[in-house]
N, C-alpha and C positions, 0 to 999 in steps of 0.2 A: 109677876105682878106688876114689877117696875116697867116692863116694856108694855105690858095692857095698859097702864096707865100711860105711858108715853102717848103709844099709837092713839088712843082717845084723845090727848091733847093734841093732838097734830092733827085731826079732823077737826077739833072745835078751832084751832087757829087759823087753819085753812079756809075755813067757812067765814071767818072775820074779815070783815072790808077793809077795816084799817091794817087788819095786818097784812093782807093782800097787797094795799097799796104801798105800806114801808117796804115789803119785800120787791115788788115791782119796780120801785125808784130806785132803790139800792142796787136791783140789778143792772137797771138802764143806767144808772152813774158808772159803777164799775165796768160795764162795756165799753160805754162811752169815751172813759180814761183810758181803757187799754187800746181800744182802737185808735184813738188819736196818737198814744204813744207808740204802738208800733208804725204809725204813719210818720211819724218824725223820725224814728230810727231808720224807716227805708230810705228818707230823702238824705238823711246823713249817710247811707251807705252810698248811695248812688253818688254823692259828692265826694267821697273818699276815693270811691272806685276811678272818679274822673281825675283827682289829682294822683293816683297811682298811674294812671294809663300815660298821664301827660308827663309824669317825671320818666317813663320808660321809654317815649318815645324821643324826648330830650336827649337822654345819653346813647338812643340805637341813632340817631342822626343829628347830632351837635352842629352847631352852627360854627363853631370853631373848637378843635382838638387840643389846644392848649393845655397842659395839665392843670396850670394856676386857675383858668377861667373854670375847668369842670370840678377843681376840687374845691374851690371857693365861691365862684359866684354862682355856677348853676345847682352844683350840691346835689342832695336826695332829700326828698320829701317822706319822712316816716310818717305814718298815718296808723292811727288806732280804730279797727272796725267797730261799730255797735256791737256790744256784747249780745247775745241769743235772747236775754231777757230785757234788754234796754229799752224796748217800750214800754214796760211797766214801770219804770222809775227813771226820770230825768237825773236825779241826783245831782252828782258832780260834774256833769257832761255839758252843762252850760258855764262852768266856771275854770275846769281845767282845759286847756289847748287840747283838741283831738288829733292835732299834726304839728311835727315839728320840721324845719328847714335844719338837716345836718349838713355842715360843713367842715372842714379842715379847721376851721379857726373856733367855732363855737356852735350852739344851739339856739335856733331863734322860732318862736313862737310866731305861727302866722295867723293872723286875724282876717277872716275874711265875712263876706256877707251873712253866710250861714250860721256864723258863731254870734253874730252881734244880734241880743235880744232886747226888746224894748225893756225900758228901764222899771216900768210896773210889773212886767212880767217877772223880771230877776228879783225884784224887792218882795212880790207877795208868794212867789213860787207858782211853779205849773202845777195844771189840775192833769193827774197821773193815777195811775192804781194805786200808789204806797198813800197818795193823799184819802183816796177812798178808804183804806185800809185802816190807816192812823186813826182818821178822826171821824168818819162817819160810821166806821163799824161799830166802836164801843157805842156812840150815839145810838144805834137801830138795836143793838145789846140792849142798854138802858130802857129803850122805848118798849119793848115787847116782855121785858122782866122786871120792871117796877113795881107790878100789881102780882105776884105769884099767889099770895094767900089772902092780904088785905081785905079786899071786898068781899069775898067769900067769907072770911072771917066776921066781918061786921054786920054782913048779912045773915048770918047764921047757917049758911049752906053747909061751910066747911063742917061743922059738926054733924050733919046728916052725911057727908061722905065719911067721915071717919067712923060713922054708928055702923058703918060696914066693914068685913074683915079684911081692912087696909090700916096700915099705920101712915102716919105722918109723914114720916121722912120718905116713905116710899112715893107718895103724892107728890112731893117738891120734886124727890129726881125724876118721876116721868116729867113734870112741866118743863125743868131744866134740860132734860134730853131733848125732847121736842123742840124748844127754841135753839138749842145750841145747833141741832142737826139743820133747822131749818134756815139759819142763818150763814151755817160753814158752807152749805151747798153751792150758793151763787159765788161766795167768795174764793171757793176751791176749782169748780167748774169753769168759771167764764175765763180765767187767763189761758187753760187749757184748751179750750175754744177757741178763743184769738189767736192764739199761736198756731195751732193748725189750720184755720182758714186765711194765715198771713201768707199771699203769695210771694212777697218779697223774701221771705225767710227761706234759705236752700235748706235741701232735706238735711246737710249735716248740722247744720245750726240749730234746725228743730229737734234733731236725735239728742245733740249735746244740752239744748233746754229740758226737753222732756226726760233725761234721764240725770242730771245731775245739778242744774240750777232750781228746776220747778220743783223737786221734791225737798229742797232746803228752805225754799220761798212756801212750801203748803204748811210745812212741820213750824216754822216760825209764824205762821197767820194763824193756825190754829193754837199755839201755845201763847199767842198774845191774848187770843180771843179767850181762852180761858180764865186769863188774870180779870178781865173784865166781868164774865161770867161769875166768877167766885165772888167778886165785888158786889155783884146785883144780887145773889145769895145770901151774903151776910148781910147786906143792910134791910134786905126783906126779913130776916131773924131776929130782928130786933123787935119786932113786933108793932111798927109805927104804921098810920093809914097809908094809903095808896100816896095821897098828894105829898106827905112829907118824904116817903119813899123817894118820889120823882126830884122833889127839891134836892135833897141831899145826894142823890146819883148824879144830877147836873152839877152839884158841885164838886163833887168829887173828879166828874170828868174835866171840868175847868182846871182844877188844880194839877193833874196829873198830865192833862194833854196839851194845855195851853199855858197856864201860868209856870207851872214847872220848868218846862224847857226855856222858857223866855228868860225865867230868872238865873239858871244855871248857865246861859249863854251871856247875859249881862254880867254875872259874875265871873267868868273866864275872860271876858274883854276887858275888867276892869284888873283881875289879877297879873293877865299877861298881855298887856295892849300891844296890839299891832304896830310898829313904827311907821311914821307918816309917809304915804305913797310920795307925796310931793317933796319932803325932804329928800327920801329916796332917789326920786326921778333926777334931783338937783346933783346929789352926791354922784349917781352914776353919769351924769353927763360931764361932771367937772372930772371924774379920774378918767373918762374915754379919752375926752378932751388932753387932759394933761399927757397920757399914755398917747396919744396921736401926735402931739408936738415934739415928744421925745424922741418917739420912732420917726417922724418927718423930718427931724432934725438931721439923723444919722443917714436916712435915704438921699436928703438935699447934699450932705456932704458927698457923698460915694457918686452922685452926679455929676457933682462940681469937680470930684477928682476923674471922670470920666466923662467928658462932654459929649463925646460922639459913642456911637454904639462900635465903632470899628476896633477900638482901643479897650474894650472890655472883654473880650474872649469867655470861654467857658468857664473858667475858675471864676470870672468877675460876675457874670449872670448867676453864678451859685451863690456867690457872696449878696449880690444882689436880694437874691430869693431869701436868703439866711436872717438879711436885715427885716424882710417883711413880716418872715415868720416870727421874728422877736418881738416885733411891734403888733403884731397880732396877739401873741401868747400875753404879752403885759395888758393891752386892753382886756381880753376874756378874765384874767387873772383880778382886776381892778373891779369889773361888774362881778365876778363871783362873791368876792369878798362883800360887795352890797348886798348882794342876793342871799347871803348867809345868814345874815343878820335876821331878814324876813322867816328864811328857813327853822332858825333855831328858834325863835318865837312861835311858829306855827307848833312846831313839835311839841313845845310844853303846852299849847292850848290843847293841842290833840290828847296826851297823856292826862290833863286834867279833865278833860271832858268823859274819857273813857271812865274815869272812877266818879265822876259826877252823875253819870248816864242813869247808873243802878238806882239813882232817886225818882227814875220818869219811866215806867215802862215803854212809854210811847219812844223816848228816845234809843232804847236798848231795841226794840224792834225796828225802828228806822234803820241803824246800822247794819241789823242781820239783813232786812229786805234791800237795803242799797246792795250790800255783798253778793246775794243772790242773784240780783237784777245785772250785776258787773257794770254799776256806776259808781261805786264807791271811791274813795280818794287812793285805798290801796290799788287799785288796777289802773288809775291813772300815774301814781308813784313808780309801779312796775312799768308800767309804758315807757315814761321817764329815764329809768333807768336802763332799760332795754335800748333807747335810744343814746343814751350817753355812750353805754359799750359800742354800739354801731359808729358811732361818732369817732372813736379809738381807732376801730378797724379800717373806717374809711380815712381816717389821718394817716395810719400806719400805711396805707395801700400807696396815695397819691404823695405823700411827704417827700420822698425819695426822688421821684419824677417831676415836682416841683421844683426842688433844689436844681435838679438838672436841666430846667428848663425845657422839657422835654414836651415833642408833640405825640399824643397816643396814638397808638393804630387801633382799628376797631376791635382787633383779639383783645388788646388790652382793655379797652372800653368794655366790651363785654364780660371781661374777666373781674370787673371792680366790683365791690360788695355791693350787697342788696337787701334792704330792709324788709323782712316779714316778722308782724309781730305777731306771737305765738301768747295765749293766757297761760297764766299759772296752772299748773294742774289741779285739779279738782281737789285733791286732798287737802290743799292747802287754802281752798275755801271751806272746805269741811271743819279744819283745825279752829279757824277764825269764827266760826257759827255756831259751833256745837255746845260751845260754853254758854253763850248769851240763850240759846235756844233752849237748853237744859233749865239753866236757872228761869225763864218765864215759865216753865213748863211745870216745874218746882212749887214756883210761886203760885200759879193757878190749882194745882191741887192743895196746897195748903190754904188758899181761900176758900175753895168749895169745900173742905174739909170741916173748916172753921165755921162756913156756912151752915152746914148739915148738923154739926154740934149744937148751934145756937138755938137751933128749931126745937130742942131738948127741951127747953123751958118756954116753948111759945104758949101765951096764954091765948085760950079759945075764946 
């Protein structure tokens, strides 16, 4: 009986011009957001490929083969390619650097024209599929579900329906099933269609997206939607009229989707404020200058003791290189001490955010969707850790040659370490997303059950 009523409600909804417009606008918005996102990801992929090719060419045909120039001046440009689902969510990709210059001295973030965003875009966020899912999807659920039974009850037609051999809960279940399926179809199918039609994605990237990332994305979207469907059903079961239902649901959306996350972010900023960037820049400049002066003083003394290159010798060149390495290490240590202050405070903010996010389903869903899309902070933290490990290999390979003031042969250059980013195994993504998805699904089921239970005392 429930499925029969659901099919009947489906025909009623599809015949409604308002519902047709709602679904069409939702589908167009999701399609446009996904298309723009994958176009942006393809542009970034071409940029990263160009950087990688340039680095390979520079090492294959260097202007100078001196070990110190290769190790510290040219270095290696470590790049992280866009994730297979990176087009669905900008996430943290406009905040964290996508490529780092690796030298024997340190890691430097490279800022290019492709990474500089308009201030208004950074402040307001990008229009991507995550934005459509997090904010428009709940609104559309409320738009088609705020009047499940109120108008029919006020007109008396609900009593006529229940005069037939059907139960009220079957009628309500049929209405909810039809609405849930109608809104879930575009939000689940459109990303799949966009991925399959994106020519810039390789066959391997499409396979990874369809087999690993997309199932997690789909489960997260459905679990997130179940919460809002449950809220709509619970409000409808209170017996208010349609206008009151719409007003209450709009207020709930505003609290959980807008006010709640903004308040949590404000609380985090107050509890763990980030140090002043200006002060940190001044401290970093002062530390660098102090370390440079100390190192340069030692290098100057060495040059004063060896005024010509004729009386330096191999041991002298090695000593000079060691003094340079000591100065570079001192500078890197001073800069790392300044950056550690920001890293420690950022970790405190992230821990607090992970606890407070349970107060807003929007924040929980955002974290899961960014993980599935590969644009969360965890992927960029993994990339930076991989770059640090590569920097140690790079330093270990070149440091003895730099100390010997060696000129590298073609074979030595080709044997130098090369950075190739590899994403963490899929099991790591599953571990990070399984609990939030399960929590959202459980919350959605509990809300739906509470709504069904509320209809037991529904006044006709």
